[in-house]
C-alpha positions in Angstrom: 16.2 -9.5 13.4 12.8 -10.1 15.1 9.9 -9.6 12.7 6.6 -8.2 13.8 3.4 -7.7 11.7 2.5 -4.3 13.2 5.6 -2.1 13.6 4.9 1.0 15.9 7.4 3.5 14.5 7.7 7.0 15.8 6.9 9.1 12.7 5.8 6.6 10.1 2.1 5.7 10.4 0.4 2.4 9.9 3.5 0.4 9.2 3.0 -3.4 8.8 4.8 -6.4 7.5 2.9 -8.6 5.1 4.3 -11.8 6.7 2.5 -14.2 8.9 -0.7 -14.8 7.0 -1.8 -18.4 6.3 -1.5 -19.6 2.7 -4.0 -21.9 1.1 -2.5 -25.4 1.0 -0.2 -24.8 4.0 2.5 -22.5 5.2 2.4 -18.7 5.8 3.6 -15.6 4.1 7.2 -14.7 4.9 8.2 -11.9 7.1 11.0 -9.5 6.0 9.8 -9.3 2.3 7.3 -6.4 2.1 6.4 -3.5 4.3 3.3 -1.3 3.8 2.9 2.1 5.6 2.0 5.7 5.4 4.3 8.3 3.9 7.7 8.3 5.5 8.0 12.1 5.2 10.2 12.9 8.3 11.2 9.6 9.8 13.1 9.9 13.1 16.6 8.6 13.6 15.1 5.5 15.2 12.7 5.0 12.3 15.6 5.3 9.8 17.6 2.8 11.9 14.7 0.3 11.6 14.5 0.8 7.8 18.3 0.2 7.6 18.2 -2.9 9.8 15.2 -4.3 7.9 17.2 -3.9 4.8 14.9 -1.9 2.6 16.3 -1.7 -0.9 13.3 -0.5 -2.9 10.5 2.0 -2.1 7.3 2.4 -4.1 5.5 5.7 -3.6 1.9 5.3 -4.7 0.9 8.9 -4.2 -0.1 11.3 -7.0 2.5 13.4 -8.7 1.3 16.6 -7.0 1.2 14.9 -3.6 4.8 13.5 -3.9 6.0 17.0 -4.9 3.9 18.7 -2.2 5.2 16.4 0.6 8.4 14.7 -0.5 9.8 11.7 1.4 13.4 11.6 2.5 13.6 8.1 1.2 13.4 9.5 -2.4 17.0 10.8 -2.0 18.5 8.0 0.0 21.5 6.7 -2.0 20.9 3.2 -0.6 17.3 2.9 -1.8 15.8 2.5 -5.3 12.8 4.9 -5.3 9.9 4.7 -7.7 6.9 7.1 -7.6 4.0 5.6 -9.4 0.7 7.5 -9.0 -2.3 5.2 -8.3 -4.5 8.3 -8.0 -4.3 11.9 -6.8 -6.6 12.0 -3.8 -5.0 13.7 -0.9 -4.1 17.3 0.4 -2.5 18.5 -2.9 -5.8 17.9 -4.6 -8.6 18.0 -2.0 -11.6 18.8 -4.2 -11.9 15.2 -5.5 -15.5 14.8 -4.4 -15.6 11.0 -4.7 -16.6 8.3 -2.3 -13.8 5.9 -1.4 -15.4 3.1 -3.4 -15.5 5.5 -6.4 -11.8 6.5 -5.8 -10.8 2.8 -5.6 -12.5 2.1 -8.9 -10.8 5.1 -10.5 -7.5 3.9 -9.3 -7.7 0.4 -10.8 -9.4 1.7 -14.1 -7.6 5.0 -14.8 -4.1 4.2 -13.4 -3.7 0.8 -15.1 -0.3 1.7 -16.7 1.2 2.6 -13.3 -0.3 -0.6 -11.7 1.4 -2.5 -14.6 4.7 -0.8 -13.9 4.3 -1.4 -10.2 3.8 -5.2 -10.6 6.5 -5.5 -13.2 8.9 -3.8 -10.8 7.7 -5.9 -7.9 8.5 -9.0 -9.9 12.2 -7.9 -10.0 12.5 -7.1 -6.3 15.3 -9.1 -4.8 15.5 -7.7 -1.3 13.0 -6.2 1.2 10.8 -3.5 -0.3 8.4 -0.9 1.1 5.3 0.6 -0.5 3.3 3.5 0.7 0.8 6.3 -0.1 -0.2 9.1 2.3 -2.0 7.2 5.1 -1.0 3.7 4.0 -4.7 2.8 3.8 -6.2 3.2 0.3 -3.8 3.0 -2.6 -1.5 1.0 -0.4 -4.5 -1.1 0.8 -5.4 -1.9 -2.8 -1.8 -2.9 -3.6 -1.5 -5.1 -0.5 -4.8 -6.8 -1.2 -3.8 -7.7 -4.8 -0.4 -9.0 -3.6 -1.9 -11.1 -0.8 -4.5 -12.5 -3.3 -1.8 -13.5 -5.7 0.1 -15.2 -2.9 -2.9 -17.4 -2.1 -3.7 -15.8 1.3 -7.2 -16.6 2.5 -9.7 -13.9 1.5 -10.8 -13.3 5.1 -7.2 -12.4 6.0 -6.9 -10.1 3.0 -10.0 -8.2 4.3 -8.7 -8.2 7.8 -5.4 -6.8 6.7 -7.2 -4.0 4.9 -9.6 -3.3 7.8 -7.0 -2.8 10.5 -5.6 0.4 8.9 -8.4 2.5 10.5 -7.6 1.1 13.9 -3.8 1.9 13.6 -4.5 5.3 12.1 -7.0 6.5 14.7 -4.5 7.9 17.2 -2.8 9.8 14.3 -6.1 11.2 13.2 -7.0 12.3 16.7 -3.6 14.0 17.3 -3.5 15.8 14.0 -7.1 17.1 14.4 -6.4 18.3 17.9 -3.3 20.3 16.9 -5.0 21.5 13.7 -2.0 20.5 11.6 -4.0 20.5 8.4 -2.8 17.0 7.5 -6.3 15.5 8.1 -8.1 17.7 5.6 -10.9 15.2 5.0 -14.2 16.2 6.6 -16.1 13.0 5.7 -15.2 10.6 8.5 -16.3 7.6 6.3 -13.3 8.4 4.0 -10.9 8.0 7.0 -12.3 4.5 7.6 -11.2 1.2 6.0 -14.6 -0.4 5.6 -14.6 -3.9 3.9 -17.0 -2.7 1.2 -14.3 -0.3 -0.1 -11.8 -3.0 -0.9 -14.6 -5.4 -1.9 -15.5 -2.9 -4.7 -12.1 -3.7 -6.2 -12.5 -7.4 -6.1 -16.1 -7.3 -7.3 -15.2 -5.1 -10.3 -12.2 -7.3 -11.2 -14.3 -10.5 -10.9 -17.1 -9.1 -13.0 -15.0 -7.6 -15.8 -11.9 -9.9 -15.9 -12.7 -13.0 -13.9 -9.6 -12.9 -11.7 -6.8 -10.7 -10.5 -4.4 -12.6 -12.7 -6.5 -11.8 -15.8 -6.9 -8.2 -14.8 -3.1 -7.8 -14.6 -2.6 -9.6 -17.9 -5.1 -7.1 -19.4 -2.7 -4.4 -18.3 0.2 -6.2 -20.2 1.8 -7.5 -17.0 3.4 -10.7 -18.2 2.5 -14.2 -16.8 6.2 -14.5 -15.7 5.9 -11.3 -13.8 2.6 -12.3 -12.2 4.2 -15.7 -11.2 7.1 -13.8 -9.6 4.9 -11.6 -7.5 2.9 -14.7 -6.6 6.1 -16.0 -4.9 7.3 -12.8 -3.3 5.9 -13.7 0.1 6.7 -17.4 0.0 
């Protein structure tokens, strides 16, 4: 199977492989290990064929509990997939009156959803085959998760930021189409919140550095074990 970083599927937005990034000390992250994307609500037959061929065995749904109930994904009921829904914040259509900036939402995610972040990384440590993780757009909660995983795997920081920033570019056609047809999916009227500005993800790293010293120590504070952190640190190698 040929692996690509950006995977232009038909009805799954912002789908990307975390492979191909240079690692400090040499080498690059492996393709075919982790996919990040927007919610796979109604994947087409072609999309499902891709997921089957890719070999996805585990799916992590990072949306809020209300969101997951409001817009269920077909992958949750796929008998060939182990599905985990772990809320890293309720911030989308099922709960639109949040009234936070994206930086504030990111900080709330890593400070108020620590137990689910711990469960997520503990489960990631056990992943044996290809896995997929998503939220609604595959930009914010997914972006935080991808950034932390890439950091643990010794990816250069500029590439971590670049991986985060590209979401807005890949999502722009989706935004434009949904707004044009007035589907209601793009409920956010603050265009800044549809962006993936570097300062949003930097808020996460700045907070962790100030209060814990490193991503590893942050995860240890959540009772993720060192063995689990070590396993996630090898997941893309």
